TORKOL-4160 file (C-alpha; in steps of 0.2 Angstrom, whole numbers, padded with zeros to 4 digits, m for minus):
408
<pt num="1" X="0152" Y="m0223" Z="0294"/>
<pt num="2" X="0159" Y="m0210" Z="0306"/>
<pt num="3" X="0148" Y="m0199" Z="0317"/>
<pt num="4" X="0152" Y="m0182" Z="0323"/>
<pt num="5" X="0144" Y="m0170" Z="0335"/>
<pt num="6" X="0142" Y="m0153" Z="0328"/>
<pt num="7" X="0138" Y="m0137" Z="0337"/>
<pt num="8" X="0131" Y="m0121" Z="0330"/>
<pt num="9" X="0130" Y="m0105" Z="0339"/>
<pt num="10" X="0115" Y="m0094" Z="0338"/>
<pt num="11" X="0124" Y="m0080" Z="0329"/>
<pt num="12" X="0128" Y="m0092" Z="0315"/>
<pt num="13" X="0111" Y="m0098" Z="0314"/>
<pt num="14" X="0105" Y="m0080" Z="0312"/>
<pt num="15" X="0117" Y="m0077" Z="0298"/>
<pt num="16" X="0110" Y="m0093" Z="0289"/>
<pt num="17" X="0095" Y="m0083" Z="0283"/>
<pt num="18" X="0106" Y="m0069" Z="0276"/>
<pt num="19" X="0109" Y="m0077" Z="0259"/>
<pt num="20" X="0123" Y="m0087" Z="0252"/>
<pt num="21" X="0136" Y="m0080" Z="0264"/>
<pt num="22" X="0127" Y="m0086" Z="0279"/>
<pt num="23" X="0126" Y="m0104" Z="0271"/>
<pt num="24" X="0145" Y="m0103" Z="0268"/>
<pt num="25" X="0149" Y="m0098" Z="0286"/>
<pt num="26" X="0138" Y="m0113" Z="0292"/>
<pt num="27" X="0146" Y="m0125" Z="0280"/>
<pt num="28" X="0163" Y="m0118" Z="0285"/>
<pt num="29" X="0160" Y="m0120" Z="0304"/>
<pt num="30" X="0154" Y="m0138" Z="0301"/>
<pt num="31" X="0169" Y="m0144" Z="0291"/>
<pt num="32" X="0181" Y="m0136" Z="0303"/>
<pt num="33" X="0173" Y="m0146" Z="0317"/>
<pt num="34" X="0174" Y="m0162" Z="0306"/>
<pt num="35" X="0192" Y="m0159" Z="0304"/>
<pt num="36" X="0195" Y="m0157" Z="0323"/>
<pt num="37" X="0185" Y="m0173" Z="0326"/>
<pt num="38" X="0195" Y="m0182" Z="0313"/>
<pt num="39" X="0212" Y="m0177" Z="0320"/>
<pt num="40" X="0206" Y="m0182" Z="0338"/>
<pt num="41" X="0201" Y="m0199" Z="0331"/>
<pt num="42" X="0218" Y="m0200" Z="0323"/>
<pt num="43" X="0227" Y="m0196" Z="0339"/>
<pt num="44" X="0215" Y="m0205" Z="0351"/>
<pt num="45" X="0216" Y="m0190" Z="0362"/>
<pt num="46" X="0207" Y="m0173" Z="0364"/>
<pt num="47" X="0218" Y="m0157" Z="0365"/>
<pt num="48" X="0229" Y="m0157" Z="0381"/>
<pt num="49" X="0221" Y="m0173" Z="0386"/>
<pt num="50" X="0232" Y="m0185" Z="0395"/>
<pt num="51" X="0229" Y="m0203" Z="0391"/>
<pt num="52" X="0239" Y="m0219" Z="0388"/>
<pt num="53" X="0231" Y="m0221" Z="0371"/>
<pt num="54" X="0238" Y="m0205" Z="0363"/>
<pt num="55" X="0246" Y="m0208" Z="0347"/>
<pt num="56" X="0254" Y="m0191" Z="0344"/>
<pt num="57" X="0253" Y="m0173" Z="0347"/>
<pt num="58" X="0245" Y="m0158" Z="0337"/>
<pt num="59" X="0256" Y="m0145" Z="0329"/>
<pt num="60" X="0245" Y="m0131" Z="0324"/>
<pt num="61" X="0236" Y="m0128" Z="0308"/>
<pt num="62" X="0237" Y="m0124" Z="0290"/>
<pt num="63" X="0225" Y="m0114" Z="0280"/>
<pt num="64" X="0216" Y="m0122" Z="0266"/>
<pt num="65" X="0203" Y="m0114" Z="0254"/>
<pt num="66" X="0189" Y="m0125" Z="0248"/>
<pt num="67" X="0178" Y="m0119" Z="0233"/>
<pt num="68" X="0160" Y="m0125" Z="0234"/>
<pt num="69" X="0144" Y="m0120" Z="0227"/>
<pt num="70" X="0140" Y="m0109" Z="0242"/>
<pt num="71" X="0157" Y="m0099" Z="0240"/>
<pt num="72" X="0175" Y="m0101" Z="0246"/>
<pt num="73" X="0177" Y="m0109" Z="0263"/>
<pt num="74" X="0192" Y="m0105" Z="0274"/>
<pt num="75" X="0197" Y="m0121" Z="0283"/>
<pt num="76" X="0209" Y="m0124" Z="0296"/>
<pt num="77" X="0217" Y="m0141" Z="0293"/>
<pt num="78" X="0226" Y="m0148" Z="0309"/>
<pt num="79" X="0244" Y="m0154" Z="0308"/>
<pt num="80" X="0252" Y="m0167" Z="0319"/>
<pt num="81" X="0271" Y="m0167" Z="0324"/>
<pt num="82" X="0275" Y="m0183" Z="0314"/>
<pt num="83" X="0265" Y="m0177" Z="0299"/>
<pt num="84" X="0255" Y="m0193" Z="0299"/>
<pt num="85" X="0237" Y="m0185" Z="0299"/>
<pt num="86" X="0228" Y="m0183" Z="0282"/>
<pt num="87" X="0210" Y="m0181" Z="0278"/>
<pt num="88" X="0200" Y="m0186" Z="0263"/>
<pt num="89" X="0188" Y="m0172" Z="0266"/>
<pt num="90" X="0194" Y="m0163" Z="0251"/>
<pt num="91" X="0192" Y="m0178" Z="0239"/>
<pt num="92" X="0174" Y="m0181" Z="0244"/>
<pt num="93" X="0166" Y="m0172" Z="0230"/>
<pt num="94" X="0155" Y="m0182" Z="0219"/>
<pt num="95" X="0164" Y="m0187" Z="0203"/>
<pt num="96" X="0149" Y="m0181" Z="0193"/>
<pt num="97" X="0150" Y="m0164" Z="0201"/>
<pt num="98" X="0168" Y="m0162" Z="0197"/>
<pt num="99" X="0165" Y="m0168" Z="0179"/>
<pt num="100" X="0150" Y="m0156" Z="0177"/>
<pt num="101" X="0161" Y="m0142" Z="0183"/>
<pt num="102" X="0175" Y="m0147" Z="0171"/>
<pt num="103" X="0164" Y="m0147" Z="0157"/>
<pt num="104" X="0156" Y="m0130" Z="0161"/>
<pt num="105" X="0173" Y="m0122" Z="0164"/>
<pt num="106" X="0180" Y="m0129" Z="0148"/>
<pt num="107" X="0165" Y="m0121" Z="0139"/>
<pt num="108" X="0170" Y="m0104" Z="0146"/>
<pt num="109" X="0188" Y="m0105" Z="0142"/>
<pt num="110" X="0185" Y="m0110" Z="0124"/>
<pt num="111" X="0174" Y="m0096" Z="0121"/>
<pt num="112" X="0159" Y="m0107" Z="0116"/>
<pt num="113" X="0148" Y="m0103" Z="0131"/>
<pt num="114" X="0134" Y="m0091" Z="0133"/>
<pt num="115" X="0132" Y="m0078" Z="0147"/>
<pt num="116" X="0120" Y="m0090" Z="0155"/>
<pt num="117" X="0133" Y="m0104" Z="0156"/>
<pt num="118" X="0146" Y="m0092" Z="0163"/>
<pt num="119" X="0134" Y="m0086" Z="0176"/>
<pt num="120" X="0131" Y="m0105" Z="0181"/>
<pt num="121" X="0149" Y="m0108" Z="0181"/>
<pt num="122" X="0153" Y="m0094" Z="0193"/>
<pt num="123" X="0138" Y="m0099" Z="0204"/>
<pt num="124" X="0143" Y="m0117" Z="0205"/>
<pt num="125" X="0162" Y="m0114" Z="0208"/>
<pt num="126" X="0162" Y="m0096" Z="0216"/>
<pt num="127" X="0177" Y="m0091" Z="0205"/>
<pt num="128" X="0184" Y="m0090" Z="0188"/>
<pt num="129" X="0195" Y="m0104" Z="0181"/>
<pt num="130" X="0211" Y="m0104" Z="0170"/>
<pt num="131" X="0216" Y="m0118" Z="0158"/>
<pt num="132" X="0228" Y="m0125" Z="0170"/>
<pt num="133" X="0215" Y="m0127" Z="0183"/>
<pt num="134" X="0204" Y="m0137" Z="0171"/>
<pt num="135" X="0219" Y="m0147" Z="0166"/>
<pt num="136" X="0223" Y="m0152" Z="0184"/>
<pt num="137" X="0204" Y="m0156" Z="0188"/>
<pt num="138" X="0203" Y="m0167" Z="0172"/>
<pt num="139" X="0219" Y="m0176" Z="0176"/>
<pt num="140" X="0212" Y="m0183" Z="0192"/>
<pt num="141" X="0195" Y="m0187" Z="0185"/>
<pt num="142" X="0199" Y="m0194" Z="0168"/>
<pt num="143" X="0209" Y="m0209" Z="0174"/>
<pt num="144" X="0196" Y="m0215" Z="0186"/>
<pt num="145" X="0182" Y="m0214" Z="0173"/>
<pt num="146" X="0193" Y="m0223" Z="0160"/>
<pt num="147" X="0199" Y="m0237" Z="0172"/>
<pt num="148" X="0181" Y="m0240" Z="0176"/>
<pt num="149" X="0174" Y="m0239" Z="0158"/>
<pt num="150" X="0188" Y="m0251" Z="0152"/>
<pt num="151" X="0187" Y="m0263" Z="0167"/>
<pt num="152" X="0187" Y="m0282" Z="0163"/>
<pt num="153" X="0170" Y="m0290" Z="0162"/>
<pt num="154" X="0175" Y="m0308" Z="0161"/>
<pt num="155" X="0174" Y="m0312" Z="0180"/>
<pt num="156" X="0155" Y="m0315" Z="0179"/>
<pt num="157" X="0142" Y="m0320" Z="0166"/>
<pt num="158" X="0129" Y="m0307" Z="0161"/>
<pt num="159" X="0113" Y="m0317" Z="0155"/>
<pt num="160" X="0103" Y="m0301" Z="0152"/>
<pt num="161" X="0110" Y="m0286" Z="0143"/>
<pt num="162" X="0100" Y="m0270" Z="0139"/>
<pt num="163" X="0107" Y="m0257" Z="0126"/>
<pt num="164" X="0101" Y="m0240" Z="0121"/>
<pt num="165" X="0108" Y="m0224" Z="0115"/>
<pt num="166" X="0106" Y="m0205" Z="0118"/>
<pt num="167" X="0109" Y="m0191" Z="0107"/>
<pt num="168" X="0121" Y="m0177" Z="0112"/>
<pt num="169" X="0128" Y="m0161" Z="0104"/>
<pt num="170" X="0146" Y="m0159" Z="0103"/>
<pt num="171" X="0157" Y="m0145" Z="0096"/>
<pt num="172" X="0170" Y="m0151" Z="0083"/>
<pt num="173" X="0181" Y="m0141" Z="0072"/>
<pt num="174" X="0171" Y="m0125" Z="0075"/>
<pt num="175" X="0154" Y="m0133" Z="0072"/>
<pt num="176" X="0141" Y="m0142" Z="0082"/>
<pt num="177" X="0138" Y="m0160" Z="0077"/>
<pt num="178" X="0126" Y="m0173" Z="0084"/>
<pt num="179" X="0134" Y="m0188" Z="0093"/>
<pt num="180" X="0127" Y="m0204" Z="0100"/>
<pt num="181" X="0131" Y="m0210" Z="0117"/>
<pt num="182" X="0130" Y="m0229" Z="0117"/>
<pt num="183" X="0126" Y="m0237" Z="0134"/>
<pt num="184" X="0125" Y="m0255" Z="0139"/>
<pt num="185" X="0118" Y="m0262" Z="0156"/>
<pt num="186" X="0119" Y="m0280" Z="0161"/>
<pt num="187" X="0112" Y="m0291" Z="0175"/>
<pt num="188" X="0126" Y="m0302" Z="0181"/>
<pt num="189" X="0124" Y="m0320" Z="0186"/>
<pt num="190" X="0121" Y="m0315" Z="0204"/>
<pt num="191" X="0106" Y="m0304" Z="0200"/>
<pt num="192" X="0114" Y="m0287" Z="0201"/>
<pt num="193" X="0114" Y="m0274" Z="0188"/>
<pt num="194" X="0130" Y="m0266" Z="0181"/>
<pt num="195" X="0133" Y="m0252" Z="0169"/>
<pt num="196" X="0144" Y="m0262" Z="0156"/>
<pt num="197" X="0151" Y="m0246" Z="0148"/>
<pt num="198" X="0148" Y="m0231" Z="0137"/>
<pt num="199" X="0156" Y="m0226" Z="0120"/>
<pt num="200" X="0152" Y="m0210" Z="0110"/>
<pt num="201" X="0151" Y="m0212" Z="0091"/>
<pt num="202" X="0145" Y="m0202" Z="0076"/>
<pt num="203" X="0129" Y="m0211" Z="0074"/>
<pt num="204" X="0118" Y="m0226" Z="0078"/>
<pt num="205" X="0123" Y="m0236" Z="0062"/>
<pt num="206" X="0127" Y="m0254" Z="0062"/>
<pt num="207" X="0145" Y="m0251" Z="0061"/>
<pt num="208" X="0145" Y="m0240" Z="0076"/>
<pt num="209" X="0135" Y="m0253" Z="0086"/>
<pt num="210" X="0146" Y="m0267" Z="0080"/>
<pt num="211" X="0161" Y="m0258" Z="0086"/>
<pt num="212" X="0153" Y="m0255" Z="0103"/>
<pt num="213" X="0149" Y="m0274" Z="0104"/>
<pt num="214" X="0166" Y="m0279" Z="0099"/>
<pt num="215" X="0173" Y="m0268" Z="0113"/>
<pt num="216" X="0162" Y="m0276" Z="0126"/>
<pt num="217" X="0167" Y="m0294" Z="0120"/>
<pt num="218" X="0185" Y="m0288" Z="0120"/>
<pt num="219" X="0183" Y="m0284" Z="0138"/>
<pt num="220" X="0176" Y="m0301" Z="0142"/>
<pt num="221" X="0157" Y="m0300" Z="0141"/>
<pt num="222" X="0151" Y="m0318" Z="0141"/>
<pt num="223" X="0136" Y="m0329" Z="0145"/>
<pt num="224" X="0123" Y="m0317" Z="0136"/>
<pt num="225" X="0106" Y="m0326" Z="0134"/>
<pt num="226" X="0095" Y="m0311" Z="0131"/>
<pt num="227" X="0098" Y="m0294" Z="0123"/>
<pt num="228" X="0084" Y="m0280" Z="0125"/>
<pt num="229" X="0084" Y="m0265" Z="0113"/>
<pt num="230" X="0073" Y="m0255" Z="0102"/>
<pt num="231" X="0070" Y="m0258" Z="0084"/>
<pt num="232" X="0083" Y="m0247" Z="0077"/>
<pt num="233" X="0089" Y="m0255" Z="0061"/>
<pt num="234" X="0108" Y="m0253" Z="0063"/>
<pt num="235" X="0106" Y="m0259" Z="0081"/>
<pt num="236" X="0096" Y="m0274" Z="0077"/>
<pt num="237" X="0108" Y="m0280" Z="0063"/>
<pt num="238" X="0123" Y="m0277" Z="0075"/>
<pt num="239" X="0115" Y="m0288" Z="0089"/>
<pt num="240" X="0111" Y="m0302" Z="0077"/>
<pt num="241" X="0129" Y="m0302" Z="0070"/>
<pt num="242" X="0138" Y="m0301" Z="0087"/>
<pt num="243" X="0126" Y="m0311" Z="0098"/>
<pt num="244" X="0122" Y="m0326" Z="0087"/>
<pt num="245" X="0111" Y="m0339" Z="0095"/>
<pt num="246" X="0106" Y="m0326" Z="0108"/>
<pt num="247" X="0087" Y="m0321" Z="0110"/>
<pt num="248" X="0083" Y="m0303" Z="0105"/>
<pt num="249" X="0069" Y="m0295" Z="0114"/>
<pt num="250" X="0061" Y="m0280" Z="0105"/>
<pt num="251" X="0056" Y="m0266" Z="0117"/>
<pt num="252" X="0037" Y="m0268" Z="0120"/>
<pt num="253" X="0036" Y="m0249" Z="0124"/>
<pt num="254" X="0044" Y="m0244" Z="0108"/>
<pt num="255" X="0033" Y="m0256" Z="0098"/>
<pt num="256" X="0017" Y="m0249" Z="0106"/>
<pt num="257" X="0022" Y="m0232" Z="0102"/>
<pt num="258" X="0025" Y="m0237" Z="0084"/>
<pt num="259" X="0008" Y="m0246" Z="0083"/>
<pt num="260" X="m0001" Y="m0231" Z="0090"/>
<pt num="261" X="0008" Y="m0218" Z="0079"/>
<pt num="262" X="0001" Y="m0227" Z="0064"/>
<pt num="263" X="m0017" Y="m0228" Z="0072"/>
<pt num="264" X="m0030" Y="m0215" Z="0069"/>
<pt num="265" X="m0032" Y="m0204" Z="0085"/>
<pt num="266" X="m0050" Y="m0209" Z="0089"/>
<pt num="267" X="m0045" Y="m0227" Z="0091"/>
<pt num="268" X="m0028" Y="m0225" Z="0100"/>
<pt num="269" X="m0035" Y="m0226" Z="0118"/>
<pt num="270" X="m0045" Y="m0242" Z="0115"/>
<pt num="271" X="m0030" Y="m0250" Z="0105"/>
<pt num="272" X="m0018" Y="m0246" Z="0119"/>
<pt num="273" X="m0028" Y="m0254" Z="0132"/>
<pt num="274" X="m0029" Y="m0270" Z="0122"/>
<pt num="275" X="m0011" Y="m0270" Z="0118"/>
<pt num="276" X="m0007" Y="m0269" Z="0137"/>
<pt num="277" X="m0018" Y="m0284" Z="0141"/>
<pt num="278" X="m0009" Y="m0294" Z="0127"/>
<pt num="279" X="0009" Y="m0289" Z="0133"/>
<pt num="280" X="0004" Y="m0294" Z="0151"/>
<pt num="281" X="m0003" Y="m0311" Z="0146"/>
<pt num="282" X="0002" Y="m0326" Z="0157"/>
<pt num="283" X="0008" Y="m0337" Z="0142"/>
<pt num="284" X="0011" Y="m0336" Z="0124"/>
<pt num="285" X="m0006" Y="m0345" Z="0119"/>
<pt num="286" X="m0016" Y="m0332" Z="0128"/>
<pt num="287" X="m0005" Y="m0318" Z="0120"/>
<pt num="288" X="m0008" Y="m0325" Z="0103"/>
<pt num="289" X="m0026" Y="m0326" Z="0106"/>
<pt num="290" X="m0027" Y="m0308" Z="0111"/>
<pt num="291" X="m0016" Y="m0303" Z="0096"/>
<pt num="292" X="m0028" Y="m0311" Z="0084"/>
<pt num="293" X="m0043" Y="m0303" Z="0093"/>
<pt num="294" X="m0035" Y="m0286" Z="0091"/>
<pt num="295" X="m0031" Y="m0289" Z="0073"/>
<pt num="296" X="m0048" Y="m0294" Z="0069"/>
<pt num="297" X="m0056" Y="m0279" Z="0078"/>
<pt num="298" X="m0044" Y="m0266" Z="0071"/>
<pt num="299" X="m0040" Y="m0273" Z="0054"/>
<pt num="300" X="m0051" Y="m0261" Z="0045"/>
<pt num="301" X="m0050" Y="m0246" Z="0057"/>
<pt num="302" X="m0030" Y="m0246" Z="0058"/>
<pt num="303" X="m0023" Y="m0257" Z="0045"/>
<pt num="304" X="m0005" Y="m0250" Z="0046"/>
<pt num="305" X="m0005" Y="m0252" Z="0064"/>
<pt num="306" X="m0010" Y="m0271" Z="0062"/>
<pt num="307" X="0004" Y="m0273" Z="0050"/>
<pt num="308" X="0016" Y="m0267" Z="0063"/>
<pt num="309" X="0009" Y="m0277" Z="0076"/>
<pt num="310" X="0010" Y="m0293" Z="0066"/>
<pt num="311" X="0028" Y="m0290" Z="0060"/>
<pt num="312" X="0034" Y="m0286" Z="0078"/>
<pt num="313" X="0024" Y="m0298" Z="0089"/>
<pt num="314" X="0036" Y="m0313" Z="0090"/>
<pt num="315" X="0051" Y="m0302" Z="0094"/>
<pt num="316" X="0042" Y="m0292" Z="0107"/>
<pt num="317" X="0036" Y="m0308" Z="0115"/>
<pt num="318" X="0053" Y="m0316" Z="0116"/>
<pt num="319" X="0054" Y="m0313" Z="0135"/>
<pt num="320" X="0040" Y="m0326" Z="0137"/>
<pt num="321" X="0053" Y="m0339" Z="0136"/>
<pt num="322" X="0059" Y="m0333" Z="0153"/>
<pt num="323" X="0051" Y="m0338" Z="0170"/>
<pt num="324" X="0037" Y="m0326" Z="0174"/>
<pt num="325" X="0047" Y="m0315" Z="0188"/>
<pt num="326" X="0059" Y="m0309" Z="0175"/>
<pt num="327" X="0047" Y="m0304" Z="0161"/>
<pt num="328" X="0041" Y="m0287" Z="0167"/>
<pt num="329" X="0058" Y="m0279" Z="0169"/>
<pt num="330" X="0066" Y="m0287" Z="0153"/>
<pt num="331" X="0052" Y="m0284" Z="0141"/>
<pt num="332" X="0057" Y="m0266" Z="0138"/>
<pt num="333" X="0072" Y="m0254" Z="0139"/>
<pt num="334" X="0063" Y="m0243" Z="0152"/>
<pt num="335" X="0075" Y="m0247" Z="0166"/>
<pt num="336" X="0090" Y="m0240" Z="0155"/>
<pt num="337" X="0080" Y="m0226" Z="0149"/>
<pt num="338" X="0076" Y="m0220" Z="0167"/>
<pt num="339" X="0095" Y="m0220" Z="0169"/>
<pt num="340" X="0097" Y="m0210" Z="0153"/>
<pt num="341" X="0084" Y="m0197" Z="0159"/>
<pt num="342" X="0094" Y="m0195" Z="0175"/>
<pt num="343" X="0110" Y="m0193" Z="0165"/>
<pt num="344" X="0100" Y="m0181" Z="0153"/>
<pt num="345" X="0095" Y="m0170" Z="0167"/>
<pt num="346" X="0113" Y="m0166" Z="0172"/>
<pt num="347" X="0118" Y="m0165" Z="0154"/>
<pt num="348" X="0105" Y="m0153" Z="0149"/>
<pt num="349" X="0114" Y="m0140" Z="0160"/>
<pt num="350" X="0128" Y="m0140" Z="0147"/>
<pt num="351" X="0118" Y="m0141" Z="0131"/>
<pt num="352" X="0133" Y="m0142" Z="0119"/>
<pt num="353" X="0148" Y="m0151" Z="0125"/>
<pt num="354" X="0165" Y="m0143" Z="0120"/>
<pt num="355" X="0173" Y="m0159" Z="0115"/>
<pt num="356" X="0170" Y="m0178" Z="0115"/>
<pt num="357" X="0181" Y="m0180" Z="0130"/>
<pt num="358" X="0171" Y="m0168" Z="0140"/>
<pt num="359" X="0155" Y="m0178" Z="0136"/>
<pt num="360" X="0163" Y="m0195" Z="0140"/>
<pt num="361" X="0170" Y="m0187" Z="0156"/>
<pt num="362" X="0153" Y="m0181" Z="0163"/>
<pt num="363" X="0142" Y="m0196" Z="0157"/>
<pt num="364" X="0155" Y="m0208" Z="0162"/>
<pt num="365" X="0156" Y="m0201" Z="0179"/>
<pt num="366" X="0137" Y="m0201" Z="0181"/>
<pt num="367" X="0136" Y="m0219" Z="0175"/>
<pt num="368" X="0151" Y="m0224" Z="0187"/>
<pt num="369" X="0141" Y="m0217" Z="0202"/>
<pt num="370" X="0125" Y="m0227" Z="0197"/>
<pt num="371" X="0135" Y="m0243" Z="0195"/>
<pt num="372" X="0142" Y="m0241" Z="0212"/>
<pt num="373" X="0125" Y="m0238" Z="0219"/>
<pt num="374" X="0118" Y="m0254" Z="0211"/>
<pt num="375" X="0133" Y="m0264" Z="0217"/>
<pt num="376" X="0129" Y="m0259" Z="0235"/>
<pt num="377" X="0110" Y="m0260" Z="0233"/>
<pt num="378" X="0097" Y="m0273" Z="0232"/>
<pt num="379" X="0097" Y="m0288" Z="0220"/>
<pt num="380" X="0088" Y="m0284" Z="0204"/>
<pt num="381" X="0083" Y="m0302" Z="0201"/>
<pt num="382" X="0084" Y="m0318" Z="0212"/>
<pt num="383" X="0092" Y="m0329" Z="0199"/>
<pt num="384" X="0088" Y="m0346" Z="0206"/>
<pt num="385" X="0073" Y="m0349" Z="0194"/>
<pt num="386" X="0083" Y="m0344" Z="0179"/>
<pt num="387" X="0098" Y="m0356" Z="0183"/>
<pt num="388" X="0085" Y="m0370" Z="0185"/>
<pt num="389" X="0079" Y="m0366" Z="0168"/>
<pt num="390" X="0096" Y="m0366" Z="0161"/>
<pt num="391" X="0100" Y="m0383" Z="0169"/>
<pt num="392" X="0084" Y="m0390" Z="0162"/>
<pt num="393" X="0089" Y="m0384" Z="0144"/>
<pt num="394" X="0107" Y="m0388" Z="0145"/>
<pt num="395" X="0106" Y="m0399" Z="0130"/>
<pt num="396" X="0100" Y="m0384" Z="0119"/>
<pt num="397" X="0112" Y="m0372" Z="0110"/>
<pt num="398" X="0105" Y="m0358" Z="0121"/>
<pt num="399" X="0096" Y="m0358" Z="0138"/>
<pt num="400" X="0083" Y="m0346" Z="0130"/>
<pt num="401" X="0081" Y="m0356" Z="0114"/>
<pt num="402" X="0063" Y="m0354" Z="0109"/>
<pt num="403" X="0052" Y="m0370" Z="0110"/>
<pt num="404" X="0043" Y="m0376" Z="0094"/>
<pt num="405" X="0027" Y="m0369" Z="0102"/>
<pt num="406" X="0034" Y="m0352" Z="0105"/>
<pt num="407" X="0041" Y="m0351" Z="0087"/>
<pt num="408" X="0025" Y="m0356" Z="0079"/>
């Protein structure tokens, strides 16, 4: 990472407190100094410096406008005689920011925005936009998102896959219709998380989820041993159809919510505490004993809740077939839902997307950024104990096949 020395004069500092114009002047000064530092680094020499390491000579400047959230900046881009100098400074906008701007601009252009959205657009971009401007912006962003979202997955195995959906509002044929953004996250064989992909469909039906899973398999998704999701009927049926022989883990958080919703309010706190102890049990024998105690205590107080607990217990405890270090993070869809909340925070600015393409552009760019952060970040799991278990169960159809004791 390059480091630059930046100087700011006192007059500019005083202007900083005069509103957005002062901020714009400060940013403009900093970026112009960065450009000077970059051309100096490129030429291996300061202006008028005599050195044997010099690789060329300056040849004046060209003016370049850069539109930012704080206003339009006037930048002086250095030129060199042989034309060899170029800077990536103008391409360093976050993809998600560009997608957000594109969606907002598209709303204004198509006449579906409110005055508030128009105000936000002008504040973000500092100018108004034509259709050609939006088109050019989308041309640079869409191929990047599409290439990432369609990338092959077959180079690695993904033992753990978490799937979830979030609801969107999209304008189609002059009316607003609900759409579902289907998202899958996987943990690869090395222990890193990856966003496997996103598709936008009309609903969370079995057919929509089936199409999503076929798409993932077609890109090479392989080696799946555990799929984590909520209990949505269409999703569960699609998982069973397209991941035969794979263990399905029902999200414990969703199951807890379902149980508590069916419980009289005066018993909810006590029941929730006991459910937590059950889900955190060190082994299945203890978990079953705690379940039986809960059902005996609440059979008369909350019979509907106990029916839900009895029906969902085995699927919610499927993660117990894994070594203990993997259970906490794979017993629910919370990890993916945190990602969804971050996406939702940015998506909420728009409210109603002007098109499916606009929604896929913004959400894809956000997920692409998160995927890159995970790839360069820490391991999500150390996989040694998992692969030891796989080797020990190599004669089973699945490394996570339940033992007779677990299935009892």
